[in-house]
C-alpha positions in Angstrom: -13.0 57.6 4.3 -10.3 59.1 6.5 -8.0 61.3 4.5 -4.3 61.1 5.1 -3.1 64.7 4.5 0.3 65.0 6.0 2.6 68.0 5.4 5.5 66.7 7.5 8.6 65.1 6.0 8.5 61.4 4.9 10.8 60.5 7.8 8.1 61.6 10.3 5.5 59.6 8.3 7.7 56.6 8.9 7.8 57.3 12.6 4.0 57.1 12.5 4.1 53.6 11.3 6.2 52.3 14.2 4.4 50.2 16.8 4.9 52.8 19.6 3.5 55.6 17.4 0.8 53.7 15.5 -1.5 56.6 16.1 -0.5 60.1 15.1 -0.2 63.0 17.5 -3.8 64.3 17.3 -5.2 60.8 17.9 -7.6 60.9 15.0 -6.0 59.0 12.2 -4.9 55.4 12.3 -2.5 54.7 9.5 -2.3 51.3 7.9 0.9 50.8 5.9 0.9 49.3 2.5 1.5 45.6 2.1 4.5 44.2 0.3 3.2 42.4 -2.8 5.6 39.4 -2.4 5.8 38.8 1.3 2.7 40.5 2.7 4.8 42.4 5.0 4.9 46.1 6.1 6.9 47.4 3.2 7.6 50.8 4.8 9.6 49.3 7.7 13.2 49.0 6.9 14.9 46.9 9.6 18.4 47.8 8.4 17.8 51.5 8.7 16.1 51.1 12.1 18.9 48.8 13.5 21.1 50.5 16.1 24.2 48.5 17.1 26.5 50.2 19.7 29.7 48.8 18.1 28.8 47.6 14.5 31.1 45.5 12.5 32.1 46.4 9.0 31.8 43.9 6.1 35.6 43.3 6.4 35.3 42.6 10.1 32.5 40.1 9.5 34.5 38.4 6.7 37.4 38.0 9.1 35.1 36.4 11.7 33.5 34.1 9.2 36.8 32.9 7.8 38.1 32.2 11.3 34.9 30.4 12.3 35.1 28.2 9.2 38.8 27.7 9.1 39.0 25.9 12.4 41.0 22.9 13.4 38.8 20.6 11.4 40.6 21.7 8.2 43.6 19.7 9.4 41.5 16.5 9.0 40.9 17.1 5.3 43.6 14.7 4.1 41.9 11.9 6.0 38.6 13.0 4.4 40.1 12.7 1.0 41.5 9.3 1.8 37.8 8.2 2.1 36.9 9.7 -1.3 39.9 9.8 -3.6 41.5 12.8 -5.4 38.8 13.6 -8.0 35.7 12.5 -6.0 37.1 14.4 -2.9 37.3 17.7 -4.9 33.8 17.6 -6.2 32.3 16.2 -3.0 34.0 19.1 -1.0 32.5 21.6 -3.4 29.1 19.9 -3.1 29.3 20.0 0.8 30.3 23.6 0.8 27.4 24.6 -1.5 24.9 22.9 0.9 26.4 24.4 4.1 26.6 27.8 2.5 23.0 27.5 1.1 21.6 26.6 4.5 23.3 29.5 6.2 22.0 31.7 3.3 18.5 30.4 3.9 18.6 31.2 7.6 19.7 34.8 7.0 17.3 35.3 4.1 14.3 34.1 6.3 15.5 36.3 9.1 15.3 39.3 6.8 11.8 38.4 5.8 10.8 38.0 9.4 12.3 41.3 10.5 9.7 43.0 8.4 6.8 40.8 9.4 7.6 41.2 13.1 9.0 44.8 12.9 12.2 43.7 14.6 15.7 44.7 13.6 17.6 41.7 15.0 17.0 38.1 15.8 19.0 35.2 17.1 19.0 31.8 15.4 16.4 30.6 18.0 14.2 33.6 17.5 14.2 33.1 13.7 13.0 29.6 14.3 10.4 30.6 16.9 8.8 33.4 14.8 8.8 31.5 11.6 6.9 28.7 13.3 4.6 31.1 15.1 3.6 32.7 11.8 3.9 29.6 9.7 1.4 26.7 9.1 -0.9 25.9 12.0 0.6 22.4 12.6 4.0 24.0 13.4 2.8 26.7 15.7 2.6 24.6 18.8 6.3 23.8 18.3 7.6 27.3 18.2 8.9 27.5 21.8 10.2 23.9 21.5 12.2 24.8 18.4 13.7 27.9 20.1 14.7 25.9 23.2 16.1 23.1 21.1 18.3 25.5 19.2 19.5 27.3 22.3 20.3 24.1 24.1 22.1 22.5 21.2 24.1 25.6 20.4 25.2 26.1 24.0 26.2 22.5 24.5 28.0 22.3 21.2 30.0 25.5 21.5 30.7 25.1 25.2 32.1 21.7 24.5 34.1 23.1 21.5 35.7 25.7 23.8 36.8 22.8 26.1 38.3 21.0 23.2 40.1 24.1 22.0 41.6 24.4 25.5 43.0 20.8 25.1 44.3 21.5 21.6 46.1 24.7 22.7 47.7 22.9 25.7 48.7 19.8 23.6 50.4 21.8 20.9 52.4 23.9 23.3 53.2 20.8 25.3 54.7 19.0 22.3 57.1 21.8 21.6 58.0 22.5 25.2 58.7 18.8 26.0 60.9 18.5 22.9 63.2 21.2 24.3 62.8 20.6 28.0 63.4 16.9 27.8 60.7 16.0 30.3 56.9 15.4 30.2 54.5 18.1 31.4 51.3 17.1 33.1 48.5 17.8 30.7 46.0 18.9 33.4 48.6 21.5 34.6 49.1 22.8 31.1 45.4 23.2 30.6 45.0 24.9 34.0 47.8 27.4 33.0 45.5 28.7 30.2 42.8 29.8 32.5 43.9 33.4 33.0 44.7 34.0 29.3 41.4 32.6 28.2 39.5 34.7 30.8 41.2 37.8 29.4 40.2 36.9 25.9 36.6 36.1 27.0 36.4 39.6 28.5 36.6 41.2 25.0 33.1 42.9 25.1 31.8 42.4 21.5 32.5 41.2 18.0 33.7 44.6 16.9 36.7 44.4 19.3 37.2 40.7 18.5 37.7 41.5 14.8 41.4 42.3 15.2 41.8 39.0 17.2 40.2 37.1 14.4 42.5 38.9 11.9 45.5 37.8 13.9 44.2 34.3 14.2 43.8 34.2 10.4 47.4 35.3 10.0 48.6 32.6 12.4 46.5 29.9 10.7 47.5 31.2 7.2 51.2 31.0 8.0 50.8 27.7 9.7 49.0 26.3 6.7 51.5 27.8 4.4 54.4 25.9 6.1 52.2 22.8 6.0 51.7 23.2 2.3 55.5 23.5 1.9 55.9 20.1 3.5 53.1 18.6 1.4 54.5 19.6 -1.9 58.1 18.8 -1.1 59.1 15.3 -2.4 55.4 14.5 -3.0 54.7 11.4 -5.1 52.9 11.7 -8.5 49.2 12.4 -8.3 48.6 9.2 -10.3 49.8 7.2 -7.3 46.6 8.0 -5.5 43.2 6.7 -6.5 40.7 9.1 -8.1 37.9 7.3 -6.3 37.7 4.7 -3.5 35.0 2.3 -2.3 31.7 4.2 -2.2 30.9 2.8 1.2 33.6 5.1 2.6 31.9 8.2 1.3 29.8 8.7 4.5 33.0 9.1 6.5 34.1 11.7 4.1 31.0 13.8 4.5 30.9 13.4 8.3 34.4 14.9 8.5 33.9 17.7 6.0 30.5 18.9 7.2 31.5 19.2 10.8 34.8 20.8 9.9 33.2 23.4 7.6 29.9 24.0 9.5 29.7 27.4 11.3 25.9 27.9 11.6 26.2 29.0 15.2 28.0 32.2 14.5 25.9 33.2 11.4 23.2 35.2 13.2 25.5 36.8 15.8 27.7 38.0 12.9 24.7 39.3 10.9 23.2 41.0 14.0 26.4 42.9 14.6 26.9 44.2 11.1 26.7 47.8 10.1 25.2 46.7 6.7 23.5 43.4 7.4 22.0 43.3 3.9 25.5 42.8 2.6 25.8 39.5 4.4 23.9 37.6 1.7 23.7 38.1 -2.1 25.8 36.8 -5.0 28.9 38.7 -3.9 27.9 39.0 -0.2 30.1 38.4 2.8 28.8 34.8 3.2 29.6 33.7 -0.4 33.0 35.5 -0.4 34.1 33.8 2.8 32.9 30.3 2.0 34.4 30.4 -1.5 37.8 31.1 0.0 37.3 28.6 2.7 36.3 25.9 0.2 39.4 26.5 -1.9 41.7 26.1 1.1 39.9 22.9 2.2 40.3 21.4 -1.2 44.0 22.3 -1.5 44.9 20.9 1.9 42.9 17.8 1.5 44.1 17.1 -2.0 47.8 17.8 -1.3 47.8 16.0 2.0 46.3 12.9 0.5 48.7 12.9 -2.4 51.7 13.2 0.0 50.7 10.7 2.7 47.9 8.6 1.2 46.3 6.2 3.7 49.0 7.1 6.2 47.4 10.6 6.7 46.6 11.1 10.4 43.6 12.7 12.0 45.5 16.0 12.1 47.9 16.5 9.3 50.3 18.3 11.6 51.0 15.0 13.3 52.5 13.7 10.0 55.1 16.5 10.1 58.6 15.8 11.5 58.7 16.8 15.2 62.4 17.6 15.2 62.4 20.4 12.5 61.9 24.1 13.3 59.3 24.7 10.6 57.1 21.8 11.9 57.4 23.1 15.4 56.4 26.6 14.2 53.3 25.1 12.7 52.3 23.6 16.0 52.8 26.9 17.8 51.1 29.0 15.2 48.0 26.7 15.1 47.9 26.7 18.9 47.9 30.5 18.8 45.3 30.6 16.1 43.0 28.3 18.1 43.5 30.5 21.2 42.5 33.6 19.2 39.5 31.6 17.8 38.3 30.7 21.4 36.8 34.2 21.8 34.6 33.8 18.7 33.3 30.4 19.6 32.8 31.5 23.2 30.8 34.5 22.0 27.9 32.1 21.1 27.8 30.8 24.7 27.9 34.4 26.0 25.0 35.6 23.9 22.8 32.6 24.8 23.6 32.8 28.5 23.3 36.6 28.8 20.0 36.7 26.9 18.6 34.1 29.3 19.5 36.1 32.5 19.8 39.8 31.6 16.2 40.6 32.6 16.8 39.4 36.1 19.9 41.6 36.6 19.0 45.1 35.7 21.3 46.5 38.5 24.9 46.5 37.5 24.4 44.4 34.4 27.9 44.8 33.2 29.4 43.4 36.4 27.0 40.4 36.2 27.8 39.8 32.5 31.6 39.7 33.2 31.0 37.4 36.2 29.0 35.1 33.9 31.8 35.2 31.2 34.4 34.3 33.9 32.2 31.4 35.2 31.7 30.0 31.7 35.4 30.1 30.9 36.3 28.5 34.2 33.7 25.8 33.6 35.1 25.0 30.1 38.7 24.8 31.5 37.6 22.6 34.4 35.8 20.3 32.0 38.9 20.0 29.9 41.0 19.2 33.0 38.6 16.6 34.2 38.2 15.0 30.7 41.2 15.9 28.6 40.0 13.3 26.0 36.7 15.1 25.6 37.1 15.5 21.9 35.2 12.3 20.9 32.2 13.2 23.1 32.1 16.7 21.5 32.3 15.0 18.2 29.2 13.1 19.0 27.4 16.2 20.2 28.5 18.1 17.1 27.5 15.3 14.8 24.0 15.3 16.3 23.5 19.0 16.8 25.2 20.4 13.7 23.2 18.0 11.5 20.0 19.4 13.0 21.1 23.0 13.4 23.1 23.4 10.2 21.2 21.4 7.7 17.7 20.4 8.9 16.5 23.4 10.9 17.2 26.1 8.2 15.1 24.0 5.8 12.2 23.9 8.3 12.5 27.6 8.9 12.3 28.3 5.2 9.3 26.0 4.8 7.5 27.8 7.6 8.5 31.3 6.5 7.2 30.9 2.9 4.2 28.8 3.7 1.8 31.7 3.0 3.6 33.1 0.0 4.4 30.0 -2.0 7.4 27.9 -2.9 8.1 29.0 -6.4 7.3 27.6 -9.8 6.5 23.9 -9.6 7.1 24.1 -5.8 10.8 23.8 -6.5 11.7 25.0 -3.0 9.9 22.0 -1.6 11.7 19.5 -3.7 15.0 21.2 -3.0 14.4 21.1 0.7 13.4 17.4 0.6 16.9 16.7 -0.8 18.5 18.9 1.9 16.6 17.1 4.7 17.7 13.7 3.3 21.3 14.9 3.2 20.9 16.2 6.8 19.6 12.9 8.0 22.4 11.1 6.1 25.0 13.3 7.9 23.2 12.8 11.3 23.2 9.0 11.1 26.7 8.5 9.8 28.3 11.4 11.7 26.8 10.0 14.9 28.0 6.5 14.0 31.6 7.6 13.4 31.6 9.7 16.7 30.4 6.6 18.7 33.1 4.6 17.0 35.8 7.2 18.1 34.5 7.1 21.7 34.7 3.3 21.7 38.2 3.4 20.3 39.3 6.0 22.8 37.9 4.4 25.9 37.6 0.8 24.9 41.3 0.3 24.3 41.0 0.0 20.5 43.4 2.6 19.1 43.3 1.3 15.5 
């Protein structure tokens, strides 16, 4: 038996275990690291200590990004969601939806941390987590490893690129409403969208999430103040809570879930946020960044949905700001603040597209990579703005894409990743993880079917002349 007699410090022993130094300096000894008892992984390799990020984000930075990603424009539809559930059912159903969305994001990051050690990597994208989990999972899933990666990349890019186009329309529409009120004449929507091209390009040039953190913080302030003014309108002269039903027809519940899931879901930014963290292990855990952020987001969603439904009932519109009086200064401030918040959020949503696009082409452009990257960013922004100009009513189509993609990405794919990751190590007592994941898959299919149905209905209403 070969003896392992080292006198060097432990840190040098650790260097020995790295793939590039698997054989020590004299070439005689091959060291086999000990296995982790639970996961069968190389326990000596600590991916968090080995990770080197040029501009790492702090826990607070990450929390700001997570709040901004989850507190998108979808929150303004919560009163409509509550009208499809009722006051009491709406509260508990929102909490239930938030738990599922948060759990699926938690599962994705937890499996990534396991796979870091198995593959001796320090970072992975969402697509890579799926690919490596399938490659090292059960044999019947291994042939689908590349397909799973390509599916995730395509779905993420299409969904977030479309979202960026919709954000462009939302920003222009909100500014237009206020401008037209004071100018007294109508502004061409396509021209208003085109005017946003340069400001959006400048925002898209922010190089990384570390520098985007202040932008997200500003967006949170704008959204917070805008929602605060909205709350003021909702509680002023509101009817008694008893005037609204605690529950409605159960057949309307699917519409509730389709609105809340796609308003709250932010699975596309989870791995980019984790990959950029200085302390990625703090992203998950009972008091981790993920739980902190989603707890706050859920509370705001419930408050806005409940108060909006109590105030306006079935008359609540798709965006609660449309119910506010257009001739009052506070209501106009809400429109401007939300437009600015959406503008600041554009950079975070756009970052998903940048990461996917750059990872796909960076190996082909080793000369002047920075120039090529910024050209790519400019082309992507220009493309999203041109799409918004060509189809300013693009929102229903993106709703269809989001319903289809987010059901798969946010609910079904994390379950499959967990199943593949823990295939060799077991699924807990009585295989409780398997039973839990069956429930999640059924819920994901439920969201997929009814979310897609509602999105198709919106497209027909938009282009078929039925505005009811």
